[in-house]
Biotite code that builds the C-alpha atoms (Angstrom):
import biotite.structure as struc

atoms = struc.array([
    struc.Atom([-127.043, 166.158, 164.637], chain_id="A", res_id=1, res_name="MET", atom_name="CA", element="C"),
    struc.Atom([-130.676, 165.750, 164.011], chain_id="A", res_id=2, res_name="ASP", atom_name="CA", element="C"),
    struc.Atom([-133.094, 163.298, 165.641], chain_id="A", res_id=3, res_name="HIS", atom_name="CA", element="C"),
    struc.Atom([-133.410, 161.041, 162.695], chain_id="A", res_id=4, res_name="ILE", atom_name="CA", element="C"),
    struc.Atom([-129.397, 160.689, 162.328], chain_id="A", res_id=5, res_name="THR", atom_name="CA", element="C"),
    struc.Atom([-129.090, 159.960, 165.947], chain_id="A", res_id=6, res_name="ARG", atom_name="CA", element="C"),
    struc.Atom([-131.728, 157.115, 165.666], chain_id="A", res_id=7, res_name="MET", atom_name="CA", element="C"),
    struc.Atom([-129.965, 155.767, 162.645], chain_id="A", res_id=8, res_name="LYS", atom_name="CA", element="C"),
    struc.Atom([-126.605, 155.647, 164.370], chain_id="A", res_id=9, res_name="ILE", atom_name="CA", element="C"),
    struc.Atom([-128.226, 153.995, 167.488], chain_id="A", res_id=10, res_name="ALA", atom_name="CA", element="C"),
    struc.Atom([-129.648, 151.157, 165.251], chain_id="A", res_id=11, res_name="ARG", atom_name="CA", element="C"),
    struc.Atom([-126.272, 150.453, 163.892], chain_id="A", res_id=12, res_name="ILE", atom_name="CA", element="C"),
    struc.Atom([-124.710, 150.316, 167.374], chain_id="A", res_id=13, res_name="VAL", atom_name="CA", element="C"),
    struc.Atom([-127.419, 147.925, 168.497], chain_id="A", res_id=14, res_name="ARG", atom_name="CA", element="C"),
    struc.Atom([-126.712, 145.597, 165.457], chain_id="A", res_id=15, res_name="PHE", atom_name="CA", element="C"),
    struc.Atom([-123.052, 145.341, 166.168], chain_id="A", res_id=16, res_name="PHE", atom_name="CA", element="C"),
    struc.Atom([-123.259, 145.298, 170.008], chain_id="A", res_id=17, res_name="ARG", atom_name="CA", element="C"),
    struc.Atom([-123.162, 141.664, 171.431], chain_id="A", res_id=18, res_name="PRO", atom_name="CA", element="C"),
    struc.Atom([-126.554, 141.002, 172.925], chain_id="A", res_id=19, res_name="GLN", atom_name="CA", element="C"),
    struc.Atom([-126.780, 139.484, 176.401], chain_id="A", res_id=20, res_name="PRO", atom_name="CA", element="C"),
    struc.Atom([-127.316, 135.899, 176.618], chain_id="A", res_id=21, res_name="THR", atom_name="CA", element="C"),
    struc.Atom([-130.766, 134.828, 178.015], chain_id="A", res_id=22, res_name="ARG", atom_name="CA", element="C"),
    struc.Atom([-131.019, 131.529, 179.619], chain_id="A", res_id=23, res_name="ILE", atom_name="CA", element="C"),
    struc.Atom([-134.677, 130.483, 179.596], chain_id="A", res_id=24, res_name="PRO", atom_name="CA", element="C"),
    struc.Atom([-136.211, 129.087, 182.815], chain_id="A", res_id=25, res_name="LEU", atom_name="CA", element="C"),
    struc.Atom([-138.237, 125.945, 182.897], chain_id="A", res_id=26, res_name="SER", atom_name="CA", element="C"),
    struc.Atom([-141.535, 125.952, 184.477], chain_id="A", res_id=27, res_name="VAL", atom_name="CA", element="C"),
    struc.Atom([-139.940, 123.753, 187.218], chain_id="A", res_id=28, res_name="THR", atom_name="CA", element="C"),
    struc.Atom([-137.369, 126.504, 187.838], chain_id="A", res_id=29, res_name="ASP", atom_name="CA", element="C"),
    struc.Atom([-140.037, 129.052, 188.023], chain_id="A", res_id=30, res_name="ILE", atom_name="CA", element="C"),
    struc.Atom([-142.335, 127.140, 190.303], chain_id="A", res_id=31, res_name="LEU", atom_name="CA", element="C"),
    struc.Atom([-139.510, 126.059, 192.701], chain_id="A", res_id=32, res_name="SER", atom_name="CA", element="C"),
    struc.Atom([-138.521, 129.661, 193.284], chain_id="A", res_id=33, res_name="ASP", atom_name="CA", element="C"),
    struc.Atom([-140.538, 131.316, 195.988], chain_id="A", res_id=34, res_name="ASP", atom_name="CA", element="C"),
    struc.Atom([-140.592, 134.695, 194.623], chain_id="A", res_id=35, res_name="SER", atom_name="CA", element="C"),
    struc.Atom([-141.497, 133.745, 190.997], chain_id="A", res_id=36, res_name="ALA", atom_name="CA", element="C"),
    struc.Atom([-144.034, 131.194, 192.369], chain_id="A", res_id=37, res_name="ALA", atom_name="CA", element="C"),
    struc.Atom([-145.714, 133.819, 194.550], chain_id="A", res_id=38, res_name="GLY", atom_name="CA", element="C"),
    struc.Atom([-146.090, 136.176, 191.450], chain_id="A", res_id=39, res_name="VAL", atom_name="CA", element="C"),
    struc.Atom([-147.598, 133.247, 189.558], chain_id="A", res_id=40, res_name="VAL", atom_name="CA", element="C"),
    struc.Atom([-149.997, 132.381, 192.259], chain_id="A", res_id=41, res_name="ASP", atom_name="CA", element="C"),
    struc.Atom([-150.892, 136.111, 192.713], chain_id="A", res_id=42, res_name="GLN", atom_name="CA", element="C"),
    struc.Atom([-151.771, 136.374, 188.995], chain_id="A", res_id=43, res_name="PHE", atom_name="CA", element="C"),
    struc.Atom([-153.667, 133.141, 188.934], chain_id="A", res_id=44, res_name="ASN", atom_name="CA", element="C"),
    struc.Atom([-155.918, 134.026, 191.813], chain_id="A", res_id=45, res_name="ARG", atom_name="CA", element="C"),
    struc.Atom([-156.519, 137.618, 190.309], chain_id="A", res_id=46, res_name="LEU", atom_name="CA", element="C"),
    struc.Atom([-157.660, 135.955, 187.124], chain_id="A", res_id=47, res_name="TYR", atom_name="CA", element="C"),
    struc.Atom([-159.797, 133.280, 188.526], chain_id="A", res_id=48, res_name="TYR", atom_name="CA", element="C"),
    struc.Atom([-161.557, 135.528, 191.074], chain_id="A", res_id=49, res_name="GLU", atom_name="CA", element="C"),
    struc.Atom([-162.005, 138.626, 188.664], chain_id="A", res_id=50, res_name="SER", atom_name="CA", element="C"),
    struc.Atom([-164.866, 137.138, 186.874], chain_id="A", res_id=51, res_name="GLY", atom_name="CA", element="C"),
    struc.Atom([-162.924, 136.518, 183.607], chain_id="A", res_id=52, res_name="SER", atom_name="CA", element="C"),
    struc.Atom([-163.307, 132.656, 184.235], chain_id="A", res_id=53, res_name="ALA", atom_name="CA", element="C"),
    struc.Atom([-166.850, 132.645, 182.821], chain_id="A", res_id=54, res_name="GLY", atom_name="CA", element="C"),
    struc.Atom([-166.444, 135.152, 180.018], chain_id="A", res_id=55, res_name="ASN", atom_name="CA", element="C"),
    struc.Atom([-165.117, 132.577, 177.403], chain_id="A", res_id=56, res_name="LEU", atom_name="CA", element="C"),
    struc.Atom([-167.436, 131.273, 174.678], chain_id="A", res_id=57, res_name="GLN", atom_name="CA", element="C"),
    struc.Atom([-167.135, 128.813, 171.904], chain_id="A", res_id=58, res_name="TRP", atom_name="CA", element="C"),
    struc.Atom([-169.694, 129.368, 168.954], chain_id="A", res_id=59, res_name="ARG", atom_name="CA", element="C"),
    struc.Atom([-171.696, 131.274, 171.535], chain_id="A", res_id=60, res_name="GLY", atom_name="CA", element="C"),
    struc.Atom([-171.616, 128.708, 174.195], chain_id="A", res_id=61, res_name="VAL", atom_name="CA", element="C"),
    struc.Atom([-170.041, 129.682, 177.576], chain_id="A", res_id=62, res_name="GLU", atom_name="CA", element="C"),
    struc.Atom([-166.891, 127.754, 178.739], chain_id="A", res_id=63, res_name="MET", atom_name="CA", element="C"),
    struc.Atom([-165.640, 128.090, 182.294], chain_id="A", res_id=64, res_name="LEU", atom_name="CA", element="C"),
    struc.Atom([-161.923, 127.791, 181.121], chain_id="A", res_id=65, res_name="LYS", atom_name="CA", element="C"),
    struc.Atom([-159.010, 130.175, 180.655], chain_id="A", res_id=66, res_name="ASN", atom_name="CA", element="C"),
    struc.Atom([-157.179, 130.558, 177.291], chain_id="A", res_id=67, res_name="PRO", atom_name="CA", element="C"),
    struc.Atom([-153.885, 129.063, 178.343], chain_id="A", res_id=68, res_name="CYS", atom_name="CA", element="C"),
    struc.Atom([-155.532, 125.899, 179.606], chain_id="A", res_id=69, res_name="ASP", atom_name="CA", element="C"),
    struc.Atom([-157.605, 125.785, 176.427], chain_id="A", res_id=70, res_name="LEU", atom_name="CA", element="C"),
    struc.Atom([-154.390, 125.900, 174.361], chain_id="A", res_id=71, res_name="TRP", atom_name="CA", element="C"),
    struc.Atom([-152.686, 123.241, 176.400], chain_id="A", res_id=72, res_name="MET", atom_name="CA", element="C"),
    struc.Atom([-155.747, 120.931, 175.620], chain_id="A", res_id=73, res_name="PHE", atom_name="CA", element="C"),
    struc.Atom([-154.890, 121.705, 171.851], chain_id="A", res_id=74, res_name="LEU", atom_name="CA", element="C"),
    struc.Atom([-151.322, 120.607, 172.424], chain_id="A", res_id=75, res_name="GLU", atom_name="CA", element="C"),
    struc.Atom([-152.204, 117.567, 174.160], chain_id="A", res_id=76, res_name="LEU", atom_name="CA", element="C"),
    struc.Atom([-154.608, 116.678, 171.264], chain_id="A", res_id=77, res_name="PHE", atom_name="CA", element="C"),
    struc.Atom([-151.764, 116.938, 168.815], chain_id="A", res_id=78, res_name="GLN", atom_name="CA", element="C"),
    struc.Atom([-149.342, 114.958, 170.986], chain_id="A", res_id=79, res_name="LYS", atom_name="CA", element="C"),
    struc.Atom([-151.797, 112.172, 172.150], chain_id="A", res_id=80, res_name="VAL", atom_name="CA", element="C"),
    struc.Atom([-154.271, 112.172, 169.248], chain_id="A", res_id=81, res_name="ARG", atom_name="CA", element="C"),
    struc.Atom([-157.106, 110.686, 171.387], chain_id="A", res_id=82, res_name="PRO", atom_name="CA", element="C"),
    struc.Atom([-159.829, 108.645, 169.783], chain_id="A", res_id=83, res_name="SER", atom_name="CA", element="C"),
    struc.Atom([-162.071, 109.035, 172.837], chain_id="A", res_id=84, res_name="VAL", atom_name="CA", element="C"),
    struc.Atom([-162.321, 111.866, 175.407], chain_id="A", res_id=85, res_name="LEU", atom_name="CA", element="C"),
    struc.Atom([-164.495, 111.282, 178.354], chain_id="A", res_id=86, res_name="VAL", atom_name="CA", element="C"),
    struc.Atom([-165.587, 114.456, 180.346], chain_id="A", res_id=87, res_name="GLU", atom_name="CA", element="C"),
    struc.Atom([-167.463, 114.833, 183.632], chain_id="A", res_id=88, res_name="THR", atom_name="CA", element="C"),
    struc.Atom([-169.324, 118.019, 183.958], chain_id="A", res_id=89, res_name="GLY", atom_name="CA", element="C"),
    struc.Atom([-171.027, 119.164, 180.862], chain_id="A", res_id=90, res_name="THR", atom_name="CA", element="C"),
    struc.Atom([-172.584, 122.461, 181.929], chain_id="A", res_id=91, res_name="HIS", atom_name="CA", element="C"),
    struc.Atom([-173.754, 124.166, 178.679], chain_id="A", res_id=92, res_name="ASN", atom_name="CA", element="C"),
    struc.Atom([-171.590, 121.930, 176.585], chain_id="A", res_id=93, res_name="GLY", atom_name="CA", element="C"),
    struc.Atom([-169.152, 124.502, 175.475], chain_id="A", res_id=94, res_name="GLY", atom_name="CA", element="C"),
    struc.Atom([-166.006, 122.575, 176.283], chain_id="A", res_id=95, res_name="SER", atom_name="CA", element="C"),
    struc.Atom([-167.374, 119.228, 174.758], chain_id="A", res_id=96, res_name="ALA", atom_name="CA", element="C"),
    struc.Atom([-168.034, 121.225, 171.599], chain_id="A", res_id=97, res_name="LEU", atom_name="CA", element="C"),
    struc.Atom([-164.692, 122.911, 171.682], chain_id="A", res_id=98, res_name="TYR", atom_name="CA", element="C"),
    struc.Atom([-163.040, 119.449, 172.150], chain_id="A", res_id=99, res_name="PHE", atom_name="CA", element="C"),
    struc.Atom([-164.843, 117.829, 169.441], chain_id="A", res_id=100, res_name="ALA", atom_name="CA", element="C"),
    struc.Atom([-164.387, 120.512, 166.877], chain_id="A", res_id=101, res_name="GLU", atom_name="CA", element="C"),
    struc.Atom([-160.664, 121.297, 167.671], chain_id="A", res_id=102, res_name="MET", atom_name="CA", element="C"),
    struc.Atom([-159.780, 117.513, 167.208], chain_id="A", res_id=103, res_name="THR", atom_name="CA", element="C"),
    struc.Atom([-161.638, 117.443, 163.939], chain_id="A", res_id=104, res_name="ARG", atom_name="CA", element="C"),
    struc.Atom([-159.864, 120.598, 162.745], chain_id="A", res_id=105, res_name="LEU", atom_name="CA", element="C"),
    struc.Atom([-156.646, 118.977, 163.635], chain_id="A", res_id=106, res_name="LEU", atom_name="CA", element="C"),
    struc.Atom([-157.350, 115.969, 161.441], chain_id="A", res_id=107, res_name="GLY", atom_name="CA", element="C"),
    struc.Atom([-157.722, 113.285, 164.023], chain_id="A", res_id=108, res_name="HIS", atom_name="CA", element="C"),
    struc.Atom([-161.587, 113.492, 165.097], chain_id="A", res_id=109, res_name="PRO", atom_name="CA", element="C"),
    struc.Atom([-162.264, 112.377, 168.547], chain_id="A", res_id=110, res_name="CYS", atom_name="CA", element="C"),
    struc.Atom([-165.593, 111.067, 170.070], chain_id="A", res_id=111, res_name="SER", atom_name="CA", element="C"),
    struc.Atom([-166.422, 112.994, 173.194], chain_id="A", res_id=112, res_name="VAL", atom_name="CA", element="C"),
    struc.Atom([-168.401, 111.425, 176.001], chain_id="A", res_id=113, res_name="ILE", atom_name="CA", element="C"),
    struc.Atom([-169.674, 113.940, 178.471], chain_id="A", res_id=114, res_name="THR", atom_name="CA", element="C"),
    struc.Atom([-171.490, 113.245, 181.781], chain_id="A", res_id=115, res_name="VAL", atom_name="CA", element="C"),
    struc.Atom([-173.716, 115.673, 183.763], chain_id="A", res_id=116, res_name="ASP", atom_name="CA", element="C"),
    struc.Atom([-176.858, 115.450, 185.973], chain_id="A", res_id=117, res_name="ILE", atom_name="CA", element="C"),
    struc.Atom([-178.187, 118.413, 184.362], chain_id="A", res_id=118, res_name="ASN", atom_name="CA", element="C"),
    struc.Atom([-176.582, 119.290, 180.899], chain_id="A", res_id=119, res_name="PRO", atom_name="CA", element="C"),
    struc.Atom([-177.910, 122.457, 179.345], chain_id="A", res_id=120, res_name="LYS", atom_name="CA", element="C"),
    struc.Atom([-177.176, 122.132, 175.565], chain_id="A", res_id=121, res_name="PHE", atom_name="CA", element="C"),
    struc.Atom([-178.242, 125.021, 173.214], chain_id="A", res_id=122, res_name="SER", atom_name="CA", element="C"),
    struc.Atom([-177.306, 122.820, 170.140], chain_id="A", res_id=123, res_name="PHE", atom_name="CA", element="C"),
    struc.Atom([-177.575, 119.216, 169.103], chain_id="A", res_id=124, res_name="SER", atom_name="CA", element="C"),
    struc.Atom([-174.496, 117.324, 170.614], chain_id="A", res_id=125, res_name="PRO", atom_name="CA", element="C"),
    struc.Atom([-174.969, 114.304, 168.357], chain_id="A", res_id=126, res_name="GLN", atom_name="CA", element="C"),
    struc.Atom([-174.233, 116.401, 165.361], chain_id="A", res_id=127, res_name="GLU", atom_name="CA", element="C"),
    struc.Atom([-170.689, 117.088, 166.533], chain_id="A", res_id=128, res_name="PHE", atom_name="CA", element="C"),
    struc.Atom([-169.758, 113.644, 167.747], chain_id="A", res_id=129, res_name="GLY", atom_name="CA", element="C"),
    struc.Atom([-170.694, 114.274, 171.329], chain_id="A", res_id=130, res_name="ILE", atom_name="CA", element="C"),
    struc.Atom([-172.299, 111.548, 173.379], chain_id="A", res_id=131, res_name="LEU", atom_name="CA", element="C"),
    struc.Atom([-174.073, 112.933, 176.272], chain_id="A", res_id=132, res_name="PRO", atom_name="CA", element="C"),
    struc.Atom([-174.811, 110.768, 179.348], chain_id="A", res_id=133, res_name="ILE", atom_name="CA", element="C"),
    struc.Atom([-177.283, 112.077, 181.881], chain_id="A", res_id=134, res_name="VAL", atom_name="CA", element="C"),
    struc.Atom([-176.592, 111.256, 185.664], chain_id="A", res_id=135, res_name="GLY", atom_name="CA", element="C"),
    struc.Atom([-174.153, 111.571, 188.519], chain_id="A", res_id=136, res_name="TYR", atom_name="CA", element="C"),
    struc.Atom([-170.551, 110.766, 187.263], chain_id="A", res_id=137, res_name="SER", atom_name="CA", element="C"),
    struc.Atom([-169.999, 108.372, 190.174], chain_id="A", res_id=138, res_name="THR", atom_name="CA", element="C"),
    struc.Atom([-173.281, 106.398, 189.855], chain_id="A", res_id=139, res_name="ASP", atom_name="CA", element="C"),
    struc.Atom([-172.840, 102.726, 188.974], chain_id="A", res_id=140, res_name="ALA", atom_name="CA", element="C"),
    struc.Atom([-175.262, 102.941, 186.047], chain_id="A", res_id=141, res_name="ARG", atom_name="CA", element="C"),
    struc.Atom([-173.531, 105.980, 184.591], chain_id="A", res_id=142, res_name="VAL", atom_name="CA", element="C"),
    struc.Atom([-170.047, 104.442, 184.988], chain_id="A", res_id=143, res_name="VAL", atom_name="CA", element="C"),
    struc.Atom([-171.121, 101.216, 183.329], chain_id="A", res_id=144, res_name="ALA", atom_name="CA", element="C"),
    struc.Atom([-172.773, 103.272, 180.367], chain_id="A", res_id=145, res_name="THR", atom_name="CA", element="C"),
    struc.Atom([-169.453, 105.299, 180.052], chain_id="A", res_id=146, res_name="VAL", atom_name="CA", element="C"),
    struc.Atom([-167.302, 102.003, 179.930], chain_id="A", res_id=147, res_name="ASN", atom_name="CA", element="C"),
    struc.Atom([-169.455, 100.276, 177.431], chain_id="A", res_id=148, res_name="THR", atom_name="CA", element="C"),
    struc.Atom([-169.620, 103.474, 175.246], chain_id="A", res_id=149, res_name="ALA", atom_name="CA", element="C"),
    struc.Atom([-165.801, 103.785, 175.407], chain_id="A", res_id=150, res_name="VAL", atom_name="CA", element="C"),
    struc.Atom([-165.435, 100.126, 174.273], chain_id="A", res_id=151, res_name="ARG", atom_name="CA", element="C"),
    struc.Atom([-167.723, 100.347, 171.336], chain_id="A", res_id=152, res_name="GLU", atom_name="CA", element="C"),
    struc.Atom([-166.217, 103.630, 170.139], chain_id="A", res_id=153, res_name="LEU", atom_name="CA", element="C"),
    struc.Atom([-162.651, 102.085, 170.425], chain_id="A", res_id=154, res_name="LEU", atom_name="CA", element="C"),
    struc.Atom([-164.005, 99.042, 168.372], chain_id="A", res_id=155, res_name="ASP", atom_name="CA", element="C"),
    struc.Atom([-164.778, 101.414, 165.454], chain_id="A", res_id=156, res_name="GLY", atom_name="CA", element="C"),
    struc.Atom([-161.946, 103.715, 165.908], chain_id="A", res_id=157, res_name="SER", atom_name="CA", element="C"),
    struc.Atom([-159.116, 102.340, 168.146], chain_id="A", res_id=158, res_name="PRO", atom_name="CA", element="C"),
    struc.Atom([-156.635, 104.802, 169.851], chain_id="A", res_id=159, res_name="GLY", atom_name="CA", element="C"),
    struc.Atom([-155.741, 106.468, 173.048], chain_id="A", res_id=160, res_name="PRO", atom_name="CA", element="C"),
    struc.Atom([-158.343, 107.584, 175.600], chain_id="A", res_id=161, res_name="VAL", atom_name="CA", element="C"),
    struc.Atom([-158.194, 110.827, 177.435], chain_id="A", res_id=162, res_name="MET", atom_name="CA", element="C"),
    struc.Atom([-160.241, 111.998, 180.614], chain_id="A", res_id=163, res_name="VAL", atom_name="CA", element="C"),
    struc.Atom([-160.971, 115.300, 182.209], chain_id="A", res_id=164, res_name="THR", atom_name="CA", element="C"),
    struc.Atom([-162.820, 115.589, 185.396], chain_id="A", res_id=165, res_name="LEU", atom_name="CA", element="C"),
    struc.Atom([-164.806, 118.814, 186.032], chain_id="A", res_id=166, res_name="ASP", atom_name="CA", element="C"),
    struc.Atom([-168.071, 118.048, 187.866], chain_id="A", res_id=167, res_name="SER", atom_name="CA", element="C"),
    struc.Atom([-168.669, 118.323, 191.720], chain_id="A", res_id=168, res_name="ASP", atom_name="CA", element="C"),
    struc.Atom([-165.425, 119.757, 193.045], chain_id="A", res_id=169, res_name="HIS", atom_name="CA", element="C"),
    struc.Atom([-165.524, 118.267, 196.507], chain_id="A", res_id=170, res_name="SER", atom_name="CA", element="C"),
    struc.Atom([-162.672, 116.080, 197.552], chain_id="A", res_id=171, res_name="GLU", atom_name="CA", element="C"),
    struc.Atom([-165.042, 113.179, 198.225], chain_id="A", res_id=172, res_name="GLN", atom_name="CA", element="C"),
    struc.Atom([-166.456, 113.290, 194.766], chain_id="A", res_id=173, res_name="ASN", atom_name="CA", element="C"),
    struc.Atom([-163.165, 113.795, 192.823], chain_id="A", res_id=174, res_name="VAL", atom_name="CA", element="C"),
    struc.Atom([-161.480, 111.084, 194.792], chain_id="A", res_id=175, res_name="THR", atom_name="CA", element="C"),
    struc.Atom([-164.234, 108.703, 193.597], chain_id="A", res_id=176, res_name="ARG", atom_name="CA", element="C"),
    struc.Atom([-164.076, 109.945, 190.098], chain_id="A", res_id=177, res_name="GLU", atom_name="CA", element="C"),
    struc.Atom([-160.444, 109.285, 190.026], chain_id="A", res_id=178, res_name="LEU", atom_name="CA", element="C"),
    struc.Atom([-160.925, 105.728, 191.210], chain_id="A", res_id=179, res_name="GLU", atom_name="CA", element="C"),
    struc.Atom([-163.683, 105.178, 188.530], chain_id="A", res_id=180, res_name="LEU", atom_name="CA", element="C"),
    struc.Atom([-162.249, 106.846, 185.553], chain_id="A", res_id=181, res_name="TYR", atom_name="CA", element="C"),
    struc.Atom([-158.401, 106.584, 185.809], chain_id="A", res_id=182, res_name="SER", atom_name="CA", element="C"),
    struc.Atom([-158.563, 102.985, 184.462], chain_id="A", res_id=183, res_name="PRO", atom_name="CA", element="C"),
    struc.Atom([-159.895, 104.315, 181.202], chain_id="A", res_id=184, res_name="LEU", atom_name="CA", element="C"),
    struc.Atom([-156.745, 106.376, 180.356], chain_id="A", res_id=185, res_name="VAL", atom_name="CA", element="C"),
    struc.Atom([-154.345, 104.798, 177.984], chain_id="A", res_id=186, res_name="THR", atom_name="CA", element="C"),
    struc.Atom([-150.518, 104.837, 178.754], chain_id="A", res_id=187, res_name="VAL", atom_name="CA", element="C"),
    struc.Atom([-148.871, 108.215, 177.678], chain_id="A", res_id=188, res_name="ASN", atom_name="CA", element="C"),
    struc.Atom([-152.433, 109.899, 177.596], chain_id="A", res_id=189, res_name="SER", atom_name="CA", element="C"),
    struc.Atom([-153.746, 112.243, 180.239], chain_id="A", res_id=190, res_name="TYR", atom_name="CA", element="C"),
    struc.Atom([-156.152, 112.535, 183.160], chain_id="A", res_id=191, res_name="LEU", atom_name="CA", element="C"),
    struc.Atom([-156.823, 116.028, 183.601], chain_id="A", res_id=192, res_name="ILE", atom_name="CA", element="C"),
    struc.Atom([-158.303, 116.968, 187.165], chain_id="A", res_id=193, res_name="VAL", atom_name="CA", element="C"),
    struc.Atom([-159.858, 120.456, 186.632], chain_id="A", res_id=194, res_name="GLU", atom_name="CA", element="C"),
    struc.Atom([-159.937, 123.355, 189.135], chain_id="A", res_id=195, res_name="ASP", atom_name="CA", element="C"),
    struc.Atom([-157.147, 122.023, 191.562], chain_id="A", res_id=196, res_name="THR", atom_name="CA", element="C"),
    struc.Atom([-156.544, 125.734, 192.210], chain_id="A", res_id=197, res_name="ASN", atom_name="CA", element="C"),
    struc.Atom([-159.501, 126.147, 194.573], chain_id="A", res_id=198, res_name="ILE", atom_name="CA", element="C"),
    struc.Atom([-159.216, 125.850, 198.355], chain_id="A", res_id=199, res_name="ASN", atom_name="CA", element="C"),
    struc.Atom([-156.047, 128.161, 198.323], chain_id="A", res_id=200, res_name="GLY", atom_name="CA", element="C"),
    struc.Atom([-154.160, 126.594, 195.543], chain_id="A", res_id=201, res_name="HIS", atom_name="CA", element="C"),
    struc.Atom([-154.155, 129.733, 195.102], chain_id="A", res_id=202, res_name="PRO", atom_name="CA", element="C"),
    struc.Atom([-157.692, 130.657, 194.592], chain_id="A", res_id=203, res_name="ALA", atom_name="CA", element="C"),
    struc.Atom([-160.875, 130.615, 196.728], chain_id="A", res_id=204, res_name="CYS", atom_name="CA", element="C"),
    struc.Atom([-159.368, 129.868, 200.166], chain_id="A", res_id=205, res_name="PRO", atom_name="CA", element="C"),
    struc.Atom([-162.552, 129.162, 201.874], chain_id="A", res_id=206, res_name="ASP", atom_name="CA", element="C"),
    struc.Atom([-163.804, 126.467, 199.426], chain_id="A", res_id=207, res_name="HIS", atom_name="CA", element="C"),
    struc.Atom([-162.766, 123.522, 201.576], chain_id="A", res_id=208, res_name="GLY", atom_name="CA", element="C"),
    struc.Atom([-160.917, 120.366, 200.512], chain_id="A", res_id=209, res_name="PRO", atom_name="CA", element="C"),
    struc.Atom([-161.480, 119.639, 196.759], chain_id="A", res_id=210, res_name="GLY", atom_name="CA", element="C"),
    struc.Atom([-159.626, 118.578, 193.607], chain_id="A", res_id=211, res_name="PRO", atom_name="CA", element="C"),
    struc.Atom([-156.146, 119.348, 194.918], chain_id="A", res_id=212, res_name="TRP", atom_name="CA", element="C"),
    struc.Atom([-156.454, 117.349, 197.954], chain_id="A", res_id=213, res_name="GLU", atom_name="CA", element="C"),
    struc.Atom([-158.081, 114.419, 196.044], chain_id="A", res_id=214, res_name="ALA", atom_name="CA", element="C"),
    struc.Atom([-155.069, 114.459, 193.620], chain_id="A", res_id=215, res_name="VAL", atom_name="CA", element="C"),
    struc.Atom([-152.483, 114.484, 196.328], chain_id="A", res_id=216, res_name="GLN", atom_name="CA", element="C"),
    struc.Atom([-154.224, 111.223, 197.950], chain_id="A", res_id=217, res_name="LYS", atom_name="CA", element="C"),
    struc.Atom([-154.464, 109.716, 194.489], chain_id="A", res_id=218, res_name="PHE", atom_name="CA", element="C"),
    struc.Atom([-150.836, 110.150, 193.594], chain_id="A", res_id=219, res_name="LEU", atom_name="CA", element="C"),
    struc.Atom([-149.649, 108.945, 197.200], chain_id="A", res_id=220, res_name="ALA", atom_name="CA", element="C"),
    struc.Atom([-151.503, 105.833, 196.652], chain_id="A", res_id=221, res_name="ASN", atom_name="CA", element="C"),
    struc.Atom([-148.984, 104.832, 194.004], chain_id="A", res_id=222, res_name="GLY", atom_name="CA", element="C"),
    struc.Atom([-151.056, 105.020, 190.779], chain_id="A", res_id=223, res_name="HIS", atom_name="CA", element="C"),
    struc.Atom([-149.335, 104.916, 187.477], chain_id="A", res_id=224, res_name="SER", atom_name="CA", element="C"),
    struc.Atom([-149.772, 108.752, 187.045], chain_id="A", res_id=225, res_name="PHE", atom_name="CA", element="C"),
    struc.Atom([-147.398, 111.629, 187.465], chain_id="A", res_id=226, res_name="GLN", atom_name="CA", element="C"),
    struc.Atom([-147.901, 115.350, 187.257], chain_id="A", res_id=227, res_name="PRO", atom_name="CA", element="C"),
    struc.Atom([-146.678, 116.844, 183.860], chain_id="A", res_id=228, res_name="ASP", atom_name="CA", element="C"),
    struc.Atom([-145.546, 120.245, 184.776], chain_id="A", res_id=229, res_name="LEU", atom_name="CA", element="C"),
    struc.Atom([-144.644, 121.097, 181.213], chain_id="A", res_id=230, res_name="SER", atom_name="CA", element="C"),
    struc.Atom([-148.436, 121.506, 180.826], chain_id="A", res_id=231, res_name="CYS", atom_name="CA", element="C"),
    struc.Atom([-148.173, 124.502, 183.195], chain_id="A", res_id=232, res_name="GLN", atom_name="CA", element="C"),
    struc.Atom([-145.538, 126.296, 181.125], chain_id="A", res_id=233, res_name="ARG", atom_name="CA", element="C"),
    struc.Atom([-148.004, 129.120, 180.225], chain_id="A", res_id=234, res_name="HIS", atom_name="CA", element="C"),
    struc.Atom([-148.301, 129.817, 183.876], chain_id="A", res_id=235, res_name="LEU", atom_name="CA", element="C"),
    struc.Atom([-151.782, 130.616, 184.163], chain_id="A", res_id=236, res_name="LEU", atom_name="CA", element="C"),
    struc.Atom([-153.679, 127.438, 184.743], chain_id="A", res_id=237, res_name="THR", atom_name="CA", element="C"),
    struc.Atom([-156.771, 126.321, 186.840], chain_id="A", res_id=238, res_name="TYR", atom_name="CA", element="C"),
    struc.Atom([-155.148, 122.890, 187.145], chain_id="A", res_id=239, res_name="PHE", atom_name="CA", element="C"),
    struc.Atom([-151.983, 123.117, 188.955], chain_id="A", res_id=240, res_name="PRO", atom_name="CA", element="C"),
    struc.Atom([-150.679, 119.646, 189.360], chain_id="A", res_id=241, res_name="ASN", atom_name="CA", element="C"),
    struc.Atom([-153.761, 118.415, 187.752], chain_id="A", res_id=242, res_name="GLY", atom_name="CA", element="C"),
    struc.Atom([-152.346, 117.323, 184.464], chain_id="A", res_id=243, res_name="TRP", atom_name="CA", element="C"),
    struc.Atom([-151.689, 113.811, 185.084], chain_id="A", res_id=244, res_name="LEU", atom_name="CA", element="C"),
    struc.Atom([-150.081, 111.797, 182.490], chain_id="A", res_id=245, res_name="GLN", atom_name="CA", element="C"),
    struc.Atom([-150.352, 107.884, 182.659], chain_id="A", res_id=246, res_name="ARG", atom_name="CA", element="C"),
    struc.Atom([-146.712, 106.571, 182.473], chain_id="A", res_id=247, res_name="VAL", atom_name="CA", element="C"),
    struc.Atom([-147.403, 102.843, 182.903], chain_id="A", res_id=248, res_name="SER", atom_name="CA", element="C"),
    struc.Atom([-150.169, 100.193, 183.073], chain_id="A", res_id=249, res_name="LYS", atom_name="CA", element="C"),
])
């Protein structure tokens, strides 16, 4: 019997042989298993510390994100359909540009407010529906400006508000940002705390207390948010336990 004939017979046998049943594991199942969670953590740390974190670009503008988190943003944009997104931490404006263009592409344009003490735009943000605010995200003047801008934008286009925090990653700063910006988030929308993976969760163990610790204290104080682990189903994320959904007023 020649090789081609054996291959044809093998295909026929595979076609009629019952296939084993595969029961998909939820992200909760995976992360609650020590061995599986360990593999996830090892890969997350390897990816984050390999230098890949800063190699993404959108329209030639650097983004310090990973592909799985960017995809999850797309899924949330389709689910929530935000009218306004507030971002702290502009850097070069790549994330703000990505958010503005993707929501427009999905058919529900979103106004993006981005806050940074030193934004470094290589493009005109206003052309893409991006409102830059220069200053420290926790400064009273900046917070007042953001709140006024959100109200005015919602007057023209009512809808959900989403917030993502990606500025100074010290625990003190993130804690203050959570206090100041969480009230903007509407019910069923999301407050995303970025880079909760640092300080050993699992990356950069020498960083010191940061976003992860701030989130744990925030949730312990009885706020109307809870982590949505389904946002971690792609397993590679820089924001473990940082995808917070507002579940009540």
